[in-house]
NUSENU-633057 format. One record per residue (C-alpha): x, y, z; residue in one letter. Coordinates in steps of 0.05 Angstrom, whole numbers. Layout:
% residues N
SITE     px     py     pz seba
SITE      X      Y      Z    a
...
% end
This chain:
% residues 522
SITE     px     py     pz seba
SITE  -2513   1025  -1270    m
SITE  -2586   1050  -1239    s
SITE  -2630    994  -1234    t
SITE  -2690   1042  -1267    t
SITE  -2693   1061  -1342    e
SITE  -2651   1124  -1360    a
SITE  -2678   1181  -1391    a
SITE  -2679   1188  -1468    p
SITE  -2612   1208  -1501    t
SITE  -2584   1224  -1570    k
SITE  -2558   1143  -1572    a
SITE  -2627   1119  -1556    v
SITE  -2654   1150  -1607    a
SITE  -2606   1148  -1666    q
SITE  -2612   1067  -1643    t
SITE  -2683   1069  -1653    n
SITE  -2684   1114  -1711    s
SITE  -2642   1054  -1746    l
SITE  -2684   1004  -1713    v
SITE  -2731   1030  -1746    a
SITE  -2703   1040  -1818    k
SITE  -2684    967  -1815    l
SITE  -2743    945  -1802    w
SITE  -2782    984  -1848    n
SITE  -2739    937  -1902    y
SITE  -2765    875  -1864    c
SITE  -2837    897  -1888    n
SITE  -2823    907  -1951    v
SITE  -2781    836  -1953    l
SITE  -2836    798  -1911    r
SITE  -2885    814  -1969    d
SITE  -2833    774  -2016    n
SITE  -2842    721  -1972    g
SITE  -2788    726  -1918    l
SITE  -2797    720  -1838    s
SITE  -2762    765  -1799    t
SITE  -2721    721  -1776    i
SITE  -2696    701  -1843    e
SITE  -2697    778  -1854    y
SITE  -2638    791  -1796    v
SITE  -2612    720  -1828    e
SITE  -2602    763  -1889    q
SITE  -2578    816  -1850    l
SITE  -2531    783  -1813    s
SITE  -2484    757  -1884    y
SITE  -2495    829  -1920    l
SITE  -2478    863  -1841    l
SITE  -2405    817  -1837    f
SITE  -2386    829  -1911    l
SITE  -2393    897  -1903    k
SITE  -2362    901  -1837    m
SITE  -2301    851  -1861    a
SITE  -2300    917  -1915    d
SITE  -2296    969  -1860    e
SITE  -2243    945  -1820    f
SITE  -2195    925  -1876    a
SITE  -2199   1003  -1897    a
SITE  -2183   1025  -1828    d
SITE  -2107   1010  -1830    p
SITE  -2112   1023  -1743    f
SITE  -2175    976  -1742    a
SITE  -2145    916  -1779    y
SITE  -2070    895  -1790    e
SITE  -2069    815  -1806    a
SITE  -2028    793  -1864    a
SITE  -2088    764  -1899    d
SITE  -2158    790  -1915    p
SITE  -2219    773  -1872    i
SITE  -2262    747  -1931    v
SITE  -2220    708  -1996    p
SITE  -2227    769  -2053    p
SITE  -2281    757  -2106    g
SITE  -2323    741  -2048    f
SITE  -2324    806  -2017    d
SITE  -2364    867  -1998    w
SITE  -2330    893  -2053    k
SITE  -2353    843  -2104    s
SITE  -2427    844  -2077    l
SITE  -2434    914  -2091    a
SITE  -2399    929  -2162    s
SITE  -2460    887  -2194    k
SITE  -2540    885  -2202    r
SITE  -2591    850  -2229    g
SITE  -2590    777  -2230    e
SITE  -2508    779  -2238    e
SITE  -2513    809  -2168    l
SITE  -2563    756  -2142    e
SITE  -2524    693  -2174    a
SITE  -2458    719  -2139    h
SITE  -2490    726  -2075    y
SITE  -2518    656  -2075    r
SITE  -2440    629  -2103    k
SITE  -2412    669  -2041    l
SITE  -2451    630  -1998    l
SITE  -2438    576  -2009    a
SITE  -2357    590  -2005    e
SITE  -2351    629  -1951    l
SITE  -2388    573  -1906    g
SITE  -2335    529  -1913    r
SITE  -2288    556  -1854    r
SITE  -2306    523  -1790    p
SITE  -2280    537  -1721    g
SITE  -2284    615  -1750    t
SITE  -2327    671  -1740    t
SITE  -2332    671  -1812    l
SITE  -2348    604  -1802    g
SITE  -2401    606  -1754    t
SITE  -2439    664  -1782    v
SITE  -2442    645  -1862    f
SITE  -2453    562  -1833    a
SITE  -2503    530  -1885    k
SITE  -2523    608  -1914    a
SITE  -2581    608  -1965    q
SITE  -2603    670  -1997    n
SITE  -2681    673  -1979    r
SITE  -2688    743  -2026    i
SITE  -2712    717  -2091    t
SITE  -2723    786  -2130    e
SITE  -2658    808  -2150    p
SITE  -2683    890  -2153    a
SITE  -2702    879  -2070    l
SITE  -2632    855  -2061    l
SITE  -2593    904  -2092    e
SITE  -2644    954  -2057    k
SITE  -2614    921  -1989    l
SITE  -2548    921  -2014    v
SITE  -2534    988  -2045    v
SITE  -2588   1024  -2008    d
SITE  -2586   1006  -1932    l
SITE  -2524    969  -1919    i
SITE  -2482   1001  -1971    g
SITE  -2490   1067  -1942    k
SITE  -2478   1058  -1877    t
SITE  -2412   1052  -1833    d
SITE  -2424    997  -1797    w
SITE  -2352   1005  -1752    v
SITE  -2341   1064  -1752    l
SITE  -2395   1103  -1730    e
SITE  -2381   1055  -1656    g
SITE  -2408    988  -1640    t
SITE  -2461   1011  -1583    d
SITE  -2506   1037  -1636    l
SITE  -2499    988  -1691    k
SITE  -2501    931  -1631    g
SITE  -2566    958  -1596    d
SITE  -2601    967  -1675    a
SITE  -2587    890  -1683    y
SITE  -2606    878  -1617    e
SITE  -2676    922  -1624    g
SITE  -2686    869  -1695    l
SITE  -2675    808  -1662    l
SITE  -2732    836  -1597    a
SITE  -2773    855  -1653    k
SITE  -2764    786  -1686    g
SITE  -2783    749  -1623    a
SITE  -2842    770  -1637    e
SITE  -2855    724  -1698    d
SITE  -2893    667  -1663    t
SITE  -2905    628  -1727    k
SITE  -2834    624  -1728    t
SITE  -2816    599  -1658    g
SITE  -2765    657  -1657    a
SITE  -2777    681  -1585    g
SITE  -2759    609  -1557    q
SITE  -2686    642  -1560    y
SITE  -2702    714  -1527    f
SITE  -2701    724  -1459    t
SITE  -2728    793  -1446    p
SITE  -2677    844  -1426    r
SITE  -2700    865  -1357    p
SITE  -2696    806  -1335    l
SITE  -2630    786  -1369    i
SITE  -2605    852  -1335    d
SITE  -2621    838  -1271    a
SITE  -2596    777  -1278    m
SITE  -2526    811  -1292    v
SITE  -2529    867  -1241    q
SITE  -2539    819  -1185    v
SITE  -2483    760  -1208    m
SITE  -2429    836  -1223    q
SITE  -2390    805  -1274    p
SITE  -2312    820  -1266    r
SITE  -2262    836  -1309    p
SITE  -2227    766  -1284    s
SITE  -2287    714  -1300    d
SITE  -2289    666  -1352    t
SITE  -2366    673  -1381    i
SITE  -2397    622  -1421    t
SITE  -2477    608  -1434    d
SITE  -2483    546  -1463    p
SITE  -2548    559  -1498    a
SITE  -2533    624  -1517    c
SITE  -2595    632  -1572    g
SITE  -2575    710  -1600    t
SITE  -2528    721  -1532    a
SITE  -2565    767  -1494    g
SITE  -2533    740  -1423    f
SITE  -2461    749  -1456    l
SITE  -2470    813  -1488    i
SITE  -2502    846  -1425    a
SITE  -2440    808  -1382    a
SITE  -2396    838  -1428    h
SITE  -2433    910  -1421    s
SITE  -2426    902  -1352    y
SITE  -2358    900  -1342    i
SITE  -2341    957  -1399    r
SITE  -2390   1005  -1361    e
SITE  -2360    972  -1285    h
SITE  -2284    962  -1293    h
SITE  -2257    992  -1364    l
SITE  -2219   1034  -1336    k
SITE  -2178    991  -1291    d
SITE  -2178    942  -1341    l
SITE  -2104    916  -1363    s
SITE  -2087    911  -1441    r
SITE  -2082    837  -1432    e
SITE  -2160    828  -1400    q
SITE  -2185    884  -1448    r
SITE  -2157    833  -1504    l
SITE  -2187    780  -1471    a
SITE  -2258    801  -1463    l
SITE  -2259    793  -1543    g
SITE  -2218    739  -1552    e
SITE  -2254    676  -1510    g
SITE  -2266    701  -1442    s
SITE  -2327    702  -1461    i
SITE  -2369    647  -1497    w
SITE  -2434    609  -1519    g
SITE  -2458    553  -1542    n
SITE  -2526    544  -1586    e
SITE  -2557    475  -1611    l
SITE  -2589    509  -1679    v
SITE  -2541    536  -1729    p
SITE  -2584    583  -1756    g
SITE  -2591    621  -1678    t
SITE  -2519    620  -1673    a
SITE  -2508    659  -1736    r
SITE  -2548    710  -1706    l
SITE  -2515    703  -1641    a
SITE  -2435    712  -1667    a
SITE  -2466    764  -1713    m
SITE  -2491    802  -1653    n
SITE  -2423    795  -1614    m
SITE  -2385    821  -1665    l
SITE  -2433    877  -1671    l
SITE  -2426    892  -1597    h
SITE  -2355    892  -1598    g
SITE  -2340    815  -1575    i
SITE  -2298    774  -1617    g
SITE  -2261    785  -1687    t
SITE  -2291    784  -1760    a
SITE  -2228    743  -1767    d
SITE  -2216    699  -1712    g
SITE  -2245    642  -1674    e
SITE  -2320    642  -1672    s
SITE  -2337    656  -1597    l
SITE  -2405    614  -1610    i
SITE  -2393    543  -1628    t
SITE  -2451    498  -1651    t
SITE  -2464    435  -1619    s
SITE  -2511    398  -1574    d
SITE  -2477    428  -1500    a
SITE  -2510    359  -1469    l
SITE  -2479    309  -1515    a
SITE  -2409    314  -1476    d
SITE  -2362    330  -1407    v
SITE  -2353    401  -1418    p
SITE  -2282    416  -1451    s
SITE  -2267    481  -1414    k
SITE  -2300    502  -1350    r
SITE  -2330    581  -1326    a
SITE  -2334    616  -1265    s
SITE  -2391    656  -1286    l
SITE  -2452    617  -1321    v
SITE  -2516    651  -1344    l
SITE  -2568    611  -1381    a
SITE  -2640    606  -1406    n
SITE  -2645    532  -1428    p
SITE  -2694    521  -1488    p
SITE  -2760    516  -1453    f
SITE  -2799    437  -1460    g
SITE  -2793    380  -1424    k
SITE  -2774    318  -1458    k
SITE  -2703    312  -1499    s
SITE  -2688    260  -1552    a
SITE  -2634    219  -1516    i
SITE  -2606    165  -1476    t
SITE  -2573    185  -1407    v
SITE  -2535    148  -1372    v
SITE  -2521    164  -1305    g
SITE  -2471    144  -1257    t
SITE  -2534    115  -1213    d
SITE  -2526     64  -1280    g
SITE  -2591     79  -1299    k
SITE  -2613     91  -1372    a
SITE  -2675    135  -1395    d
SITE  -2680    113  -1471    r
SITE  -2701    149  -1530    e
SITE  -2667    168  -1609    d
SITE  -2599    199  -1589    i
SITE  -2542    169  -1530    s
SITE  -2509    214  -1478    y
SITE  -2463    176  -1443    d
SITE  -2444    232  -1380    r
SITE  -2407    205  -1332    s
SITE  -2410    269  -1295    d
SITE  -2482    265  -1291    f
SITE  -2516    236  -1218    r
SITE  -2582    215  -1249    a
SITE  -2612    194  -1300    t
SITE  -2667    237  -1338    t
SITE  -2704    259  -1403    t
SITE  -2724    315  -1370    n
SITE  -2684    368  -1417    k
SITE  -2680    429  -1362    q
SITE  -2651    370  -1310    l
SITE  -2604    351  -1349    n
SITE  -2582    429  -1373    f
SITE  -2585    434  -1294    l
SITE  -2534    367  -1290    q
SITE  -2496    408  -1349    h
SITE  -2479    478  -1319    i
SITE  -2457    439  -1237    m
SITE  -2400    404  -1290    s
SITE  -2393    471  -1331    l
SITE  -2370    516  -1260    m
SITE  -2304    523  -1242    e
SITE  -2301    515  -1161    m
SITE  -2322    566  -1130    d
SITE  -2353    595  -1200    g
SITE  -2426    627  -1193    r
SITE  -2499    611  -1236    a
SITE  -2559    648  -1251    a
SITE  -2601    601  -1293    v
SITE  -2675    608  -1317    v
SITE  -2710    544  -1305    l
SITE  -2783    521  -1302    p
SITE  -2823    503  -1242    d
SITE  -2822    423  -1260    n
SITE  -2742    428  -1243    v
SITE  -2760    453  -1176    l
SITE  -2811    392  -1157    f
SITE  -2803    338  -1206    e
SITE  -2803    269  -1162    g
SITE  -2753    214  -1180    g
SITE  -2683    245  -1224    a
SITE  -2706    318  -1203    g
SITE  -2711    294  -1124    e
SITE  -2626    273  -1132    k
SITE  -2619    334  -1176    i
SITE  -2642    380  -1124    r
SITE  -2605    345  -1057    q
SITE  -2546    348  -1095    r
SITE  -2552    415  -1097    l
SITE  -2559    436  -1029    l
SITE  -2506    391  -1023    q
SITE  -2455    412  -1071    e
SITE  -2468    476  -1073    f
SITE  -2492    537  -1059    d
SITE  -2565    555  -1067    l
SITE  -2562    620  -1036    h
SITE  -2629    657  -1085    t
SITE  -2690    635  -1124    i
SITE  -2727    682  -1157    l
SITE  -2797    666  -1174    r
SITE  -2811    701  -1240    l
SITE  -2891    718  -1263    p
SITE  -2921    703  -1330    t
SITE  -2925    739  -1392    g
SITE  -2855    764  -1394    i
SITE  -2831    708  -1443    f
SITE  -2858    692  -1517    y
SITE  -2862    620  -1503    a
SITE  -2925    605  -1482    g
SITE  -2942    567  -1412    g
SITE  -2881    586  -1388    v
SITE  -2875    587  -1310    k
SITE  -2807    604  -1294    a
SITE  -2752    610  -1241    n
SITE  -2686    644  -1235    v
SITE  -2636    597  -1189    l
SITE  -2569    629  -1170    f
SITE  -2518    585  -1128    f
SITE  -2440    577  -1130    d
SITE  -2392    521  -1130    k
SITE  -2363    506  -1064    k
SITE  -2313    449  -1039    p
SITE  -2335    392   -999    p
SITE  -2344    404   -929    r
SITE  -2316    369   -865    s
SITE  -2372    310   -835    n
SITE  -2418    323   -900    d
SITE  -2432    385   -882    i
SITE  -2484    426   -943    p
SITE  -2448    487   -968    n
SITE  -2529    510   -971    t
SITE  -2547    535   -909    a
SITE  -2599    572   -933    e
SITE  -2645    594   -987    v
SITE  -2666    655  -1001    w
SITE  -2731    660  -1048    v
SITE  -2755    721  -1078    y
SITE  -2835    713  -1111    d
SITE  -2842    762  -1162    f
SITE  -2901    728  -1191    r
SITE  -2961    723  -1136    t
SITE  -3005    788  -1150    g
SITE  -2957    813  -1215    l
SITE  -2976    804  -1273    h
SITE  -2948    822  -1339    f
SITE  -2962    812  -1417    t
SITE  -2919    820  -1477    l
SITE  -2953    883  -1503    k
SITE  -2993    923  -1455    q
SITE  -2953    910  -1397    h
SITE  -2886    887  -1411    p
SITE  -2826    871  -1356    l
SITE  -2788    930  -1345    r
SITE  -2713    939  -1300    l
SITE  -2750    992  -1255    a
SITE  -2800    927  -1243    d
SITE  -2742    886  -1215    l
SITE  -2710    939  -1180    a
SITE  -2744    914  -1108    d
SITE  -2711    838  -1123    f
SITE  -2647    877  -1130    i
SITE  -2644    917  -1072    e
SITE  -2662    863  -1032    a
SITE  -2614    803  -1059    y
SITE  -2561    861  -1042    k
SITE  -2509    839  -1086    p
SITE  -2454    869  -1049    d
SITE  -2460    834   -987    d
SITE  -2513    778   -982    r
SITE  -2502    766   -902    s
SITE  -2537    839   -902    a
SITE  -2609    808   -925    r
SITE  -2663    812   -894    k
SITE  -2733    791   -898    e
SITE  -2779    848   -930    t
SITE  -2845    883   -904    e
SITE  -2877    866   -959    d
SITE  -2876    793   -959    g
SITE  -2845    782  -1017    r
SITE  -2771    755   -990    f
SITE  -2760    701   -945    k
SITE  -2711    649   -918    r
SITE  -2717    580   -913    f
SITE  -2658    539   -876    t
SITE  -2633    468   -911    y
SITE  -2663    435   -847    d
SITE  -2732    462   -874    e
SITE  -2719    449   -939    l
SITE  -2685    384   -936    i
SITE  -2752    357   -904    a
SITE  -2812    379   -949    r
SITE  -2837    315   -998    d
SITE  -2776    304  -1045    k
SITE  -2739    363  -1032    v
SITE  -2797    406  -1069    n
SITE  -2766    479  -1080    l
SITE  -2830    509  -1102    d
SITE  -2850    540  -1045    i
SITE  -2912    583  -1040    i
SITE  -2931    631   -978    w
SITE  -2967    689  -1016    l
SITE  -3025    691  -1031    k
SITE  -3063    739  -1091    d
SITE  -3100    799  -1065    p
SITE  -3139    800  -1133    a
SITE  -3169    734  -1103    l
SITE  -3202    765  -1057    d
SITE  -3214    835  -1065    d
SITE  -3256    851  -1120    a
SITE  -3240    920  -1133    d
SITE  -3162    890  -1152    s
SITE  -3190    850  -1209    m
SITE  -3151    842  -1263    l
SITE  -3172    867  -1331    a
SITE  -3206    818  -1373    p
SITE  -3145    809  -1418    e
SITE  -3094    795  -1376    v
SITE  -3144    744  -1341    i
SITE  -3143    702  -1412    a
SITE  -3075    713  -1421    q
SITE  -3061    677  -1352    e
SITE  -3112    623  -1374    i
SITE  -3080    614  -1443    v
SITE  -3014    607  -1399    e
SITE  -3041    563  -1343    d
SITE  -3075    515  -1406    l
SITE  -3006    517  -1444    q
SITE  -2968    498  -1385    a
SITE  -3016    441  -1368    a
SITE  -3021    410  -1433    l
SITE  -2935    418  -1434    a
SITE  -2947    373  -1364    e
SITE  -3001    321  -1388    f
SITE  -2962    313  -1463    e
SITE  -2897    293  -1419    a
SITE  -2938    255  -1386    i
SITE  -2967    224  -1441    a
SITE  -2890    208  -1468    e
SITE  -2866    175  -1408    t
SITE  -2927    128  -1408    l
SITE  -2906    115  -1491    g
SITE  -2963    150  -1522    g
SITE  -2977    191  -1578    e
SITE  -2986    272  -1568    v
SITE  -3016    312  -1629    k
SITE  -2962    365  -1643    p
SITE  -2966    446  -1635    d
SITE  -3025    441  -1601    i
SITE  -3045    512  -1572    a
SITE  -3089    524  -1510    a
SITE  -3117    586  -1554    e
SITE  -3141    526  -1600    e
SITE  -3177    493  -1532    v
SITE  -3200    557  -1509    i
SITE  -3242    564  -1579    a
SITE  -3262    499  -1583    e
SITE  -3281    494  -1510    s
% end
């Protein structure tokens, strides 16, 4: 796959047309009080029913003895009704289908509720939009990309907080390109959101290895070698539907998306490749008891014998969880906020372990302005799990840091991140042969030895060496709207840090305070 965007194709045009059609219906339903994500949720229920009906009608696609959806609660039973009778049957259907935990059906319909209270609007959605389109027979790529396009639009709905579950697709694609998923990999995301990483990994394997896949490997791609976990049932349903539309999993099979608190238990199975962007926010309402014998107490107790350090920092705990989730010689690429790189106490212990027991070979410093969650300064950590070496020699010999932050400025709308922006990083990473790496002429890619890093105060891995040229050159000053956005994000990041400090000291913090409000009041 090229690191630059391909020219528009007929399939892209079809996808955009379908997204536009789906979005037009969303506008109608928003006038009826539905948020974007609520609309996508309702769409997921109806899409699943329609796809199950299409599978049942195709003897080559569906050979099971039992129907995917019980008769009387299937698409035909819904599409045959109109008006208030349709709305009443829809509510009854949703309640019935949510009672099958562990299956894709159960994941999609878990705690499902009808949000479309106007029967005429529901009828329009069933008859005119879903009913008039073949969602299986015309190919999964088109429908899957259209659904994911709708999820991307839903992430822009900041009032619902939907953006916290959405990682920018260019960043996902760049991470997947350098990790190069293989058909033999077992791939997971413990905080999968709407399953963007899992779908991108599946797509990469199909594009690069489809001709070489055995029948068993092809089946494994859709039946368990790729799986995810999501805490929020509503988001898990979006993930399950997104994967199904991309040809991953089966409508009547075991769910590839589990719904649980990933941090609650030691992993029951491990993966050779972990791709993740754990939810932002510092604190977890938990008690964590690590092997250091300490306990940080909050509301929910996590007794994790595999955790080496005790902390209520959610991202640090996710990092520890991912360490346990990896098979020996497994690989991981994980988006984590800056505080994971410099926080003392438990953070220092975890970084020491990361350098000692794992090969932390690459850090990508990310720019601001690329996430829907405001005030986020983050990095991607790339590391491999290695067996212990003799004489207590650390597995990390050197860490290469790519500064994709200094002097680079993005916004979600006027200047969004694109895959082409990450082309230089992908080239510098040398995914085919990391031993061929060299420091780049622009100074963005720099090598640091283990001895240099372990000697830093608190093993601080938040390393800055470049200077923003806009600070010295008046001609390179940023546009006012970009400056304003960066001020907002800096304030949001500072507020998040102060909130964490206040919580640690036992103080109460006003929830939902926004940096924009601070600016307005100052």
